[in-house]
N, C-alpha and C positions, 0 to 999 in steps of 0.2 A: 520056342525061341523065334523071334521075328527075323526076317531077312534084313541084311544091311541094305542101305539105299542102292548101292551099285548092283547088288543081287536082284533087287526088285526091278530095277531098270532092265537088267539082262533078261529076266523072266518075261517082262512085258514085251521086249523086242523079239524074243523067240516066238511069242504068240502072234505079234503083229506081222512078222515076216513069214511064219511057217504054218500057222494054224488056219486051215480053210474055213473054220467056223467062227473065227474071231474078227470083229470089225476092226478097221473101217472097210467098207465095201464087201463084195462077194468074191473071195479069192477063187481063182480058177486054175487051170492046168499049168499056167506059166509060173505059179509059185514054185514048181519043181525047178525051174530055171532061176527063181529068185527075182522075178520081175513081173510087175503088173498084177491086176486083180481080175482079169478076164482071160479066158483061155486063148482067145484069138488076138490079143493085144500086142504081143511081142512082134509079130510080123509087121504090124503097122509102124512100130517104132524103128524096126530094122530099116524099113523103106524110107522113113523120114530122115534118119541119120545118114543112110547111104546117099540119098539125094542131095542133102546139104553138103556133104563132103565132096561129092562130084561137082556140083555147081560152083562151089567156092574154091575148089582145088586145095582145100585146107589140109594141113598135115599134122596139126596138133589139136588135141581135144581135152577139155575139162568136163568130166561128168560129175556135176555138183548135186549130191544127194544120190549116190550110186546104188544104195541098198546093198544087196548081196553080190553086186558086180557083174551081172549077166550082160548088160549092155556094154560096159567097159571092155569086157572080154571079147565080145563080138567086134567092137571097134578095132581092137588090137589085132585080132586074128583074121577077120574077113576084110576089113577096110584098110588095114595097115596104118592106122592112125596112132601116133605117139600120144598115149592117153594117160592122163592123171585122173584118179577118181577120189572123191571125198564123200564123207558122210559123218553125221554127228553121233551115230549109234555104234558103240563098241562091238556089239554082236554082229551088226552088218559089216563093219570093217574087218572083223576076224574072218567072216565068210568070204568077203571080196578078195582078201589077201591070199586065199587059197587058189584063186583062179590064175589063168595065164596073165603075166604082167602085174600080178597083184602087189608086187613090191612097190609099185607106184600108186599106192593107195594111202591117203592121209586123213587124219581126223580134222574136220573143219566145220564151222558154222557158215551157212550161206550168207549171213549178214556181215561176216568179217572173213573174207577169203584170204589166206596167207600167200598171195601171189602178187607179183608186180603188175602194173597196168599193161594190157594187151599181151599177157603172157601166153595166150593160146589163140590159135586161129579161130576155133569154134568152142562154144560153151553150150552144154546141154543140161537142162534142169527140168526134170519130169516128176510131177506129183510131190512137190516139196513145199512150194509157197502157199498151197491151199491150207496148210496147217498153221500159218502165221496169223497173228492179229492183223487187221486191215492195214494199219499204218506201218507196221513192220515190213510189209511187202514192198514198200517204196524203197527203203535203203537196200533191201535184198536185190531188187531189180537193178539198182545202181551198181551194186557189186558185180553182178553177173555181166553187165555191160562193160564195166571197167576193165575186166580181165579178158574181154573178147576183142580180138583184132579184127575179125570180119563180121561175125554174127553170133547171137545167142538165141537158142531155141528154148522157150519157156512154156511148158504145158502143165495144166492142172485139170482137176475134175470138171466136167461140164456142168454148167449151172443147172440144167434140167434134172440132174441126179439128186438135187436137194429134196425133191418130192418123190423120189423112187426108193428102191430097196436100199441103196447106199445111204441116203439121208435118214431113213428110218432106223438103220442099225448102227450109224456112226456118230459118235460124240466128239471126234477129234477134228474133223474138217471144219474150218472156220470160214473159208472163202469159197462161195459158190458164185463165180463170176462168169459172164459171157466173155468171148474173145474181145469184144469192143470195150468192155469194162476193164479188162487187163490192159488193153492198149491205152485207155485213158489214164490208168494208174502209171503206166510207163511214161506217158507224156507229162504227167505231174512231176515225175522224177527228172524231167529234162531230157528224156531219151527219145530217139527216133525209133518208133515201133510200128508194126503192122499186124493187125489181127488176121489170123489164118482160118481158112474155111473147113478144116478137118472135122469130121463128125466124131462124137463120142468123147471129146476132150475139148478143153478151152485153151487154145494155143496162140502165142504171139511170137514174132520174130523181131528181136532187137537188132536193128541195122547199124552196125558199126562201120564196116568198110565196104559194104555192098549196097546196091540200089534196089528200088522197088521192082525194077525189071528182073533183077536176079532173084528176088523173092518170088516173083511170079514163076520163073523157070524152076525154082526149087519146088513149089507146090505142084506144078505140072508133072515134074519128074517123080516126085514122091507118090502121086496118085497112080502114075504108070507102074511103078514098082509094086505098089499095094495090089494092083490088079494081077500082076504076075505071080504074086505070093498068095493069091486067093483071099486077100484081106479087104477087098473092096468090090461091091457088086453094083454100085451106082455112083453117079457124081454127087458130091455133097450139095445140099440145097443152097448153101451160101457161096458156091463157087462162082456163079455168074456175077454176084455183087463184088466179090473179090477181084475178078478180072476187070470189071469197070473201074474199080478203085485204083488198080495198078496202072491202067491206061491213063486215067486222069492224072496220076502222079507223074507219069512219063511226059504227058503233054505240058 
């Protein structure tokens, strides 16, 4: 007897989120936490979110595409952010709702977020838009920016992984873009965006209520926190270019 469609989806989601041998990517130790595909990635994201919250003094957060809710729980427990989390996976939502503050977890598609404009100080979207068809990423970026009062951090798989183990084993990822290409997509959507120099991912910051100078302070603080957490052993190669770009924008 074949499984019903919802059971097939649940089985797929269980493998996607929990099976270390199932693509996309090469899942590492952080799957125990329910976040990331590499063992050392969670400290990177912790540092990035902590830095953004500190620099903006943001008090509310939307984690769009929260997975099993590890980052949302960290934001609530450690950063004291009033955090709402969303995901399109019923399995992920069930897991996320078991965590601290999990009652503030709702089903939502990133292309149609059920929140009013500027509902949150900060918006976080990590490893979600890479699965969309190219043109669908544009309305998704608009939605993330729409609900952000100060800034939206959007991060996806680094373009270089197309030719590595991730790309060889993954049939789901559709967008392998550089930060500059994500920035261009955002600008096509009519948004003020800035490509970020972090290694191992392709990240941009959508600037809603903050300036390029604040974006520079965010990156500088995030790198400092990464070093403290042992998640960074050198400056990113694109850092110098990023600094020049921020200085030019300030001038």
